[in-house]
C-alpha positions as CSV (number, residue, x, y, z in Angstrom):
1,M,1.2,7.1,-11.7
2,L,2.4,4.9,-8.8
3,G,5.5,7.0,-8.5
4,L,3.4,10.2,-8.1
5,V,1.3,8.5,-5.4
6,D,4.5,7.4,-3.6
7,E,5.9,11.0,-3.9
8,A,2.7,12.5,-2.6
9,L,2.7,10.2,0.4
10,S,6.3,11.2,1.2
11,G,5.6,14.9,0.7
12,P,4.4,17.5,3.2
13,R,0.8,16.7,2.6
14,G,1.5,12.9,2.9
15,P,-0.1,12.6,6.4
16,A,-3.3,14.2,5.2
17,L,-3.4,11.9,2.2
18,I,-2.9,8.9,4.4
19,A,-5.7,10.0,6.7
20,S,-8.0,10.6,3.8
21,L,-7.3,7.1,2.4
22,R,-7.7,5.5,5.8
23,A,-11.0,7.3,6.3
24,R,-12.3,5.8,3.0
25,F,-10.8,2.3,3.2
26,S,-10.4,-0.1,6.2
27,Y,-9.1,-3.0,4.2
28,A,-6.7,-3.5,1.3
29,L,-6.3,-6.9,-0.4
30,I,-3.3,-7.4,-2.6
31,D,-3.7,-10.5,-4.8
32,E,-0.6,-11.9,-6.6
33,F,1.5,-10.2,-3.9
34,Q,4.6,-11.9,-5.3
35,D,4.5,-9.6,-8.2
36,T,4.3,-6.4,-6.1
37,D,7.3,-4.1,-6.8
38,E,9.0,-1.7,-4.4
39,V,6.9,1.3,-5.2
40,Q,3.6,-0.6,-4.9
41,W,4.7,-2.1,-1.6
42,S,5.8,1.3,-0.3
43,V,2.4,2.9,-1.0
44,F,0.3,0.1,0.6
45,K,2.6,-0.3,3.6
46,R,2.5,3.4,4.4
47,V,-1.3,3.6,4.1
48,F,-2.3,0.4,5.8
49,A,0.5,-1.2,7.8
50,G,0.9,-0.1,11.4
51,S,-2.7,0.9,12.0
52,A,-4.8,-1.1,14.5
53,D,-8.0,0.0,12.6
54,H,-6.8,-0.9,9.1
55,H,-5.9,-4.3,7.6
56,L,-3.6,-5.2,4.8
57,I,-4.2,-8.7,3.4
58,L,-1.6,-10.3,1.1
59,V,-2.2,-13.3,-1.1
60,G,0.7,-14.7,-3.0
61,D,2.4,-17.7,-4.5
62,P,6.2,-17.7,-4.5
63,K,6.2,-20.4,-7.2
64,Q,4.7,-17.8,-9.6
65,A,7.0,-14.9,-8.8
66,I,8.2,-12.8,-11.7
67,Y,10.8,-10.9,-9.7
């Protein structure tokens, strides 16, 4: 499922999907960030990072990392 979201964000309708998600959500909180994989990070980074009006909050503990 995450792969499909990642593909959709990369596709021709990606900018519209990002705009739709940003209109609905101003904040994203990722708990246990140390366990976030490449696809998950790609999705959240594209939607929330680099926007002055949106906030991406990461909470993690490197001592508990599984990767």
